[in-house]
BAGU-882091 format. One record per residue (C-alpha): residue in one letter; x, y, z. Coordinates in steps of 0.1 Angstrom, whole numbers, padded with zeros to 4 digits, always signed. Layout:
N
AXYZ/...
END
This chain:
401
X+0172-0224-0069/X+0147-0204-0089/X+0156-0198-0125/X+0144-0176-0153/X+0130-0207-0169/X+0108-0214-0138/X+0094-0179-0141/X+0087-0183-0178/X+0069-0216-0170/X+0048-0198-0144/X+0039-0172-0170/X+0026-0200-0192/X+0004-0214-0164/X-0010-0179-0158/X-0020-0174-0194/X-0057-0168-0196/X-0059-0162-0159/X-0038-0133-0147/X-0041-0100-0165/X-0010-0085-0182/X-0015-0053-0162/X-0010-0018-0177/X+0023+0000-0177/X+0017+0038-0178/X+0041+0067-0179/X+0038+0092-0151/X+0042+0126-0168/X+0044+0145-0135/X+0071+0124-0120/X+0090+0122-0153/X+0090+0159-0156/X+0099+0165-0119/X+0129+0142-0120/X+0139+0147-0156/X+0134+0110-0163/X+0111+0084-0179/X+0092+0071-0149/X+0066+0043-0155/X+0041+0026-0132/X+0034-0011-0134/X-0002-0012-0122/X-0006-0046-0107/X-0032-0030-0084/X-0054-0037-0114/X-0047-0074-0113/X-0075-0098-0106/X-0081-0098-0068/X-0065-0064-0066/X-0028-0073-0063/X+0002-0092-0077/X-0004-0120-0052/X-0027-0139-0075/X+0004-0148-0097/X+0023-0167-0071/X-0007-0183-0054/X-0021-0196-0087/X+0013-0210-0098/X+0017-0228-0065/X-0017-0245-0066/X-0013-0253-0103/X+0018-0273-0095/X+0002-0293-0067/X-0003-0330-0073/X-0039-0343-0073/X-0036-0359-0039/X-0026-0327-0022/X-0054-0308-0040/X-0079-0333-0025/X-0066-0325+0010/X-0071-0287+0006/X-0048-0258+0013/X-0042-0234+0042/X-0024-0201+0043/X-0017-0171+0065/X-0020-0136+0049/X-0024-0099+0057/X-0049-0099+0029/X-0037-0100-0007/X-0022-0135-0007/X-0054-0147+0009/X-0075-0133-0020/X-0051-0146-0046/X-0051-0181-0030/X-0089-0181-0026/X-0093-0173-0063/X-0068-0200-0073/X-0084-0226-0050/X-0118-0218-0063/X-0105-0221-0099/X-0092-0256-0092/X-0121-0266-0071/X-0102-0272-0038/X-0109-0262-0002/X-0089-0233+0012/X-0087-0220+0048/X-0070-0186+0053/X-0057-0172+0087/X-0056-0134+0087/X-0047-0109+0114/X-0077-0095+0133/X-0071-0060+0120/X-0071-0070+0083/X-0092-0044+0064/X-0128-0056+0057/X-0124-0052+0020/X-0097-0079+0020/X-0116-0102+0043/X-0147-0098+0021/X-0126-0105-0010/X-0114-0138+0004/X-0149-0149+0014/X-0163-0139-0020/X-0140-0165-0036/X-0153-0193-0013/X-0124-0197+0012/X-0128-0201+0049/X-0115-0172+0069/X-0101-0173+0104/X-0092-0139+0120/X-0065-0143+0146/X-0035-0124+0160/X-0022-0089+0157/X+0000-0093+0127/X+0010-0117+0099/X+0034-0136+0121/X+0008-0145+0147/X-0017-0156+0119/X+0011-0177+0104/X+0017-0196+0137/X-0021-0204+0139/X-0021-0215+0102/X+0009-0239+0108/X-0009-0254+0138/X-0040-0260+0116/X-0018-0275+0089/X-0004-0301+0113/X-0038-0309+0127/X-0057-0312+0094/X-0029-0325+0071/X-0035-0300+0044/X-0009-0282+0022/X+0004-0249+0035/X+0008-0223+0008/X+0034-0197+0020/X+0028-0161+0009/X+0064-0155-0001/X+0090-0182+0010/X+0081-0207-0016/X+0098-0213-0050/X+0065-0216-0070/X+0052-0185-0054/X+0084-0165-0061/X+0084-0177-0097/X+0048-0166-0101/X+0056-0131-0087/X+0086-0129-0111/X+0062-0128-0140/X+0057-0091-0132/X+0093-0085-0144/X+0087-0105-0176/X+0058-0082-0185/X+0077-0050-0176/X+0109-0059-0195/X+0090-0071-0225/X+0075-0037-0229/X+0103-0015-0215/X+0133-0031-0231/X+0159-0005-0222/X+0147-0001-0186/X+0175+0010-0161/X+0159+0007-0127/X+0131-0013-0110/X+0117-0001-0077/X+0097-0027-0058/X+0078-0030-0025/X+0092-0054+0002/X+0072-0072+0028/X+0083-0108+0032/X+0103-0105+0000/X+0085-0128-0025/X+0077-0101-0051/X+0112-0085-0051/X+0129-0119-0052/X+0110-0131-0082/X+0113-0097-0100/X+0151-0094-0093/X+0158-0130-0104/X+0140-0125-0137/X+0153-0090-0143/X+0190-0098-0136/X+0188-0129-0158/X+0175-0108-0187/X+0197-0077-0180/X+0224-0081-0153/X+0230-0043-0154/X+0195-0033-0144/X+0192-0019-0109/X+0167-0033-0085/X+0158-0013-0054/X+0134-0025-0026/X+0112-0002-0005/X+0100-0010+0030/X+0078+0010+0054/X+0095+0027+0083/X+0072+0009+0106/X+0082-0025+0092/X+0119-0023+0084/X+0131-0057+0094/X+0142-0066+0059/X+0161-0034+0054/X+0180-0039+0087/X+0187-0075+0078/X+0200-0065+0044/X+0224-0040+0058/X+0236-0064+0085/X+0237-0094+0061/X+0219-0115+0087/X+0182-0119+0098/X+0171-0092+0123/X+0135-0094+0133/X+0114-0064+0144/X+0099-0064+0179/X+0067-0049+0165/X+0054-0035+0133/X+0031-0005+0128/X+0023+0010+0094/X-0006+0020+0071/X+0010-0003+0046/X-0005-0035+0061/X+0004-0056+0031/X+0041-0053+0039/X+0038-0053+0077/X+0060-0083+0082/X+0078-0086+0115/X+0101-0116+0110/X+0127-0121+0082/X+0129-0155+0065/X+0165-0165+0059/X+0156-0180+0025/X+0142-0146+0013/X+0171-0126+0028/X+0197-0148+0009/X+0179-0141-0024/X+0176-0104-0017/X+0213-0101-0007/X+0223-0118-0040/X+0200-0100-0064/X+0189-0067-0049/X+0210-0035-0052/X+0196-0014-0024/X+0168-0011+0001/X+0153+0022+0012/X+0124+0031+0036/X+0095+0055+0035/X+0073+0069+0063/X+0036+0065+0067/X+0032+0102+0058/X+0052+0097+0026/X+0031+0066+0018/X-0001+0086+0023/X+0012+0114+0000/X+0018+0088-0027/X-0016+0072-0023/X-0032+0107-0027/X-0009+0115-0056/X-0019+0083-0075/X-0055+0089-0068/X-0056+0125-0080/X-0031+0125-0108/X-0033+0089-0121/X-0069+0081-0111/X-0057+0049-0096/X-0068+0036-0061/X-0037+0021-0043/X-0032+0006-0009/X-0003+0015+0013/X+0020-0014+0003/X+0012-0006-0034/X+0023+0030-0030/X+0057+0026-0014/X+0077+0025-0046/X+0061+0057-0058/X+0066+0073-0024/X+0103+0065-0026/X+0105+0083-0059/X+0084+0113-0048/X+0104+0118-0016/X+0138+0113-0033/X+0148+0081-0014/X+0161+0067-0047/X+0182+0082-0074/X+0161+0084-0106/X+0175+0115-0123/X+0180+0112-0161/X+0170+0075-0161/X+0143+0051-0172/X+0125+0037-0142/X+0096+0015-0134/X+0078+0016-0100/X+0058-0015-0092/X+0023-0005-0079/X+0016-0038-0063/X-0019-0036-0048/X-0051-0017-0046/X-0070-0032-0018/X-0072-0002+0005/X-0098+0000+0033/X-0123+0027+0025/X-0120+0043+0059/X-0083+0045+0056/X-0086+0061+0022/X-0110+0087+0036/X-0085+0096+0064/X-0057+0099+0039/X-0078+0122+0016/X-0088+0143+0046/X-0052+0147+0059/X-0039+0153+0024/X-0064+0181+0018/X-0054+0198+0050/X-0017+0194+0044/X-0020+0208+0009/X-0039+0238+0022/X-0071+0229+0003/X-0090+0224+0036/X-0089+0246+0067/X-0102+0235+0101/X-0107+0263+0127/X-0118+0267+0163/X-0133+0302+0167/X-0147+0319+0198/X-0175+0344+0193/X-0203+0361+0213/X-0233+0339+0219/X-0259+0363+0206/X-0281+0367+0176/X-0263+0378+0144/X-0228+0366+0156/X-0227+0335+0134/X-0240+0355+0104/X-0212+0380+0108/X-0187+0353+0109/X-0199+0335+0079/X-0200+0368+0060/X-0162+0370+0065/X-0158+0336+0049/X-0181+0345+0020/X-0162+0377+0013/X-0130+0357+0013/X-0144+0331-0012/X-0141+0302+0013/X-0168+0275+0012/X-0180+0261+0045/X-0183+0223+0044/X-0189+0216+0081/X-0198+0236+0111/X-0205+0228+0148/X-0218+0253+0174/X-0210+0247+0211/X-0222+0270+0238/X-0219+0246+0267/X-0181+0239+0269/X-0166+0245+0304/X-0137+0262+0287/X-0159+0291+0276/X-0167+0323+0295/X-0203+0331+0300/X-0218+0346+0269/X-0194+0329+0246/X-0198+0301+0220/X-0172+0279+0203/X-0174+0273+0166/X-0157+0243+0149/X-0157+0250+0112/X-0142+0233+0081/X-0136+0254+0050/X-0126+0245+0014/X-0097+0268+0005/X-0075+0276-0025/X-0040+0273-0010/X-0016+0289+0015/X-0023+0325+0004/X-0060+0320+0006/X-0057+0307+0042/X-0035+0336+0051/X-0061+0360+0039/X-0088+0342+0060/X-0067+0344+0091/X-0059+0381+0086/X-0096+0389+0082/X-0105+0370+0114/X-0078+0390+0133/X-0090+0423+0119/X-0125+0415+0131/X-0113+0407+0166/X-0119+0369+0166/X-0100+0345+0189/X-0093+0314+0168/X-0070+0285+0164/X-0062+0265+0133/X-0064+0227+0139/
END
């Protein structure tokens, strides 16, 4: 069984390697919920996530013979980068099996640290099966991303840092994928302060651990689908479930839309780039999935390795949802001066055109018509209402998309 002493020993091994990442107060969330809400930004850790802690501690504890044989792992991305960094630090060979859809930024990060990457399978569990086969064939040491005592102890060092700085903390909110992070944090936190509340957060598209926690028995998902690829784990490991049942007070879930809102919030208001898995604890607070009123709370922001294309989609959808961007399909007469008249309306309304497409060949159009697809920068709901009213008054047929 993992003890507080094991976690303290892991912290000693990580000295001079892992960063004691910042803990910052969120003034907006604190005001909105009449609380003291802090963010533990392990997205700023070396390799971009908390996973370095557990991977480094595991390799540091290998004997010399096992180090010579090299290591193998399966990962959705962050464990892979942490392990690649640790293996490079100790000068041992590492082979990492990753799902085929792993974001390029994570694959590149692994290769940067000198590990061999094998892309295979649709999710972590399929990559895991391939890695285990490789382990048996090559005789190297398998480094599990979460179901390993040394890994769990390493992840638990997050709690030591938080509770050293926030001594009267009441509530920790932690992402859950396979369960390594929350297990280490909960073991450490409860040993230091048995009254502290620990809540886990899963993505709605990967809710196996929540279902298993409620049922007190492992229940695997048939499939997983979420923008939080770092916690997209289909199968529940009994070892992890047992720890979570013993130490975690509650598990909640957040949707992909809620996760996207949290990513955008952290980017805009805290100037921090966070991946989906790293944003779920904040999403749970923002969307009132956890009770934080009149309390002192810390959300673990666990990783920042988001794919740039995913980030651009989230920003785009967030701008539309918050009425700061307006996309319109407008039908107008295909004759000289028509487009000028239309753009004059937008100018008079104070809307900035950021993209425009002119189509006169669509089969959906009547002869003599053109279809305009236009994107506008707008200043909120009232501004968009003004634009729609002006278009109606000028006789335009349009649809907001």
